[in-house]
Structure formats: structure tokens, C-alpha cells
PLY file of the C-alpha trace (Angstrom):
ply
format ascii 1.0
element vertex 143
property float x
property float y
property float z
element edge 142
property int vertex1
property int vertex2
end_header
43.30 154.43 3.65
47.08 154.53 2.47
49.97 153.27 5.27
52.46 155.85 5.55
56.14 154.28 5.59
58.70 154.94 7.67
61.44 157.84 6.36
64.19 155.73 3.93
67.73 155.06 5.70
69.91 153.54 3.24
69.26 155.01 0.34
70.72 158.73 -0.56
68.13 159.46 -2.80
64.60 157.86 -3.16
62.64 157.99 -6.07
58.62 158.04 -5.94
56.26 158.76 -9.14
59.59 160.14 -11.02
60.08 162.69 -8.11
63.33 162.92 -6.66
63.77 163.29 -2.81
66.10 163.08 -0.13
65.00 160.46 2.90
64.48 162.30 6.58
67.34 161.11 7.35
69.83 162.43 5.62
67.71 166.01 6.15
67.92 166.02 9.80
71.49 165.44 9.98
71.66 168.33 8.00
70.11 170.54 10.52
72.49 168.70 13.32
75.11 170.68 14.21
76.00 169.11 17.78
78.75 167.05 19.23
78.74 163.57 21.14
79.94 165.25 24.31
83.08 166.73 25.70
84.29 165.80 29.20
85.16 168.87 31.48
86.24 169.80 35.53
83.80 171.74 36.94
85.55 174.65 39.38
82.87 175.36 42.08
83.05 177.89 43.55
81.43 178.15 47.59
80.58 174.88 47.65
80.68 172.81 51.09
82.65 169.95 51.40
83.43 167.48 53.86
86.57 164.93 52.18
87.22 165.94 48.49
84.49 165.06 46.58
84.69 163.47 42.95
83.49 166.19 40.58
83.45 165.17 36.63
81.30 167.17 34.07
80.43 166.96 30.33
78.62 169.04 28.05
77.12 168.99 24.90
76.88 170.78 21.78
73.07 170.35 20.78
73.11 172.63 17.75
74.97 175.64 16.81
73.55 177.80 19.74
72.48 175.21 22.63
74.67 174.21 25.05
73.60 171.17 27.44
75.81 170.01 30.24
75.50 167.36 33.53
77.84 167.36 36.13
78.39 164.66 39.13
79.28 165.04 42.46
80.05 162.41 44.23
80.58 163.17 47.89
83.92 162.06 49.95
81.15 162.46 53.06
78.80 164.79 52.10
78.65 168.15 50.11
75.86 171.61 51.43
75.02 174.73 48.55
73.93 177.65 48.81
71.49 179.38 46.40
73.17 182.36 45.03
76.73 182.04 46.08
77.57 178.50 45.19
78.52 178.93 41.39
80.48 176.99 38.80
82.90 179.58 37.30
84.67 177.38 34.22
81.89 176.59 31.46
84.17 176.09 28.30
81.13 177.61 26.56
80.20 181.47 27.11
76.82 181.66 27.46
74.72 184.07 24.97
71.75 184.11 27.16
70.55 183.50 31.13
69.54 179.91 31.36
68.65 177.22 34.04
69.54 173.94 35.92
68.49 171.96 38.43
69.84 169.02 40.77
68.73 166.12 41.31
70.07 163.36 44.04
69.15 159.76 45.24
65.29 160.47 43.73
64.87 163.04 46.19
62.82 165.69 43.88
64.90 168.37 42.24
65.38 172.63 42.63
65.99 175.05 40.11
69.78 177.16 39.18
70.51 179.56 37.05
72.67 180.64 34.38
74.07 184.32 34.33
75.28 184.85 30.92
76.45 188.33 32.14
79.42 186.86 33.94
79.39 183.15 32.90
78.36 180.99 36.19
76.04 178.31 36.89
74.82 178.88 39.74
73.42 176.12 42.18
70.10 175.38 43.62
70.35 174.85 46.89
71.10 171.83 48.79
72.22 170.80 52.62
74.42 168.25 53.88
73.65 165.82 50.85
75.87 162.68 51.16
74.62 160.37 48.35
75.64 161.41 44.49
74.01 164.81 43.09
73.15 165.37 39.30
73.01 168.44 38.06
71.88 169.21 34.32
71.34 172.36 32.43
70.70 173.77 29.54
71.63 177.16 28.19
71.73 178.94 24.94
75.15 179.80 23.84
78.11 180.81 21.08
0 1
1 2
2 3
3 4
4 5
5 6
6 7
7 8
8 9
9 10
10 11
11 12
12 13
13 14
14 15
15 16
16 17
17 18
18 19
19 20
20 21
21 22
22 23
23 24
24 25
25 26
26 27
27 28
28 29
29 30
30 31
31 32
32 33
33 34
34 35
35 36
36 37
37 38
38 39
39 40
40 41
41 42
42 43
43 44
44 45
45 46
46 47
47 48
48 49
49 50
50 51
51 52
52 53
53 54
54 55
55 56
56 57
57 58
58 59
59 60
60 61
61 62
62 63
63 64
64 65
65 66
66 67
67 68
68 69
69 70
70 71
71 72
72 73
73 74
74 75
75 76
76 77
77 78
78 79
79 80
80 81
81 82
82 83
83 84
84 85
85 86
86 87
87 88
88 89
89 90
90 91
91 92
92 93
93 94
94 95
95 96
96 97
97 98
98 99
99 100
100 101
101 102
102 103
103 104
104 105
105 106
106 107
107 108
108 109
109 110
110 111
111 112
112 113
113 114
114 115
115 116
116 117
117 118
118 119
119 120
120 121
121 122
122 123
123 124
124 125
125 126
126 127
127 128
128 129
129 130
130 131
131 132
132 133
133 134
134 135
135 136
136 137
137 138
138 139
139 140
140 141
141 142
């Protein structure tokens, strides 16, 4: 029985049996083309608000063609969203295909929304009179 060794992480070149190979870490670093995240201020259209909520967003380029985002909404009193008419219209990266998003709040489950590449909008799912912080996360193909 042979034992497997974890991939080397300290050496840039590993030599085994007179053969030179790259460590796994270097291999995966070469395929990664993402970033550490960028802050962005989402602009909501048709979000019902009682008071002025605090809205923050961050997006990540996971690869050259894949982007992930999260938006946090902390209501002053409450917020509501209507499926199909509440959306974010200023995502800083252009979507090349439709995608999806979900909204979660206080462990109460989640519901789905969608990303429309034709107008670069993130349509939120529906929620009614949420009074606790809410997070929207999504992923989509983008340039």
C-alpha cells in the first residue's frame, strides 16, 4: 500500500525520480484569475422601504468569466421586494448570460431571483415586510 503525500507548498519545483514537476499550489494559482472582492453600492429600483436602510454590496471575479456578488440590506424599519419589478440596475460587471440569485434572512429560508443579461439587471426575489437584515447572493457569467 502506498501513502499519498500532500501537494508541496514550499518548493517551487519538486524533483522526484529525476523528473521535475510543479507543485499543485502553483498549478492552481496559474488557473485562478479572480480577485479579493470589490465594494460596490447597489442601486435598487422599486424596493419598498420604511425608513432608510443600510445597503452594502461586494462582488468578486471568481474567474475571467464568472462573477459572484452579495448584497446586505439592514432595514431601518422594514423592506419589501416584488418579484419581477424590484431589481438592482448598476452591477459593475456586464453579464454575458442569465444567472440566479437568492435572498436569505434570519434563517427563515430562501427564495430565488434571477439575473438578466440583456439589461444587466439583478431581479430580486419577493419578500414582504422584512424587519431583520437580509442578504442577497448570486453568481453569473460575465465579461
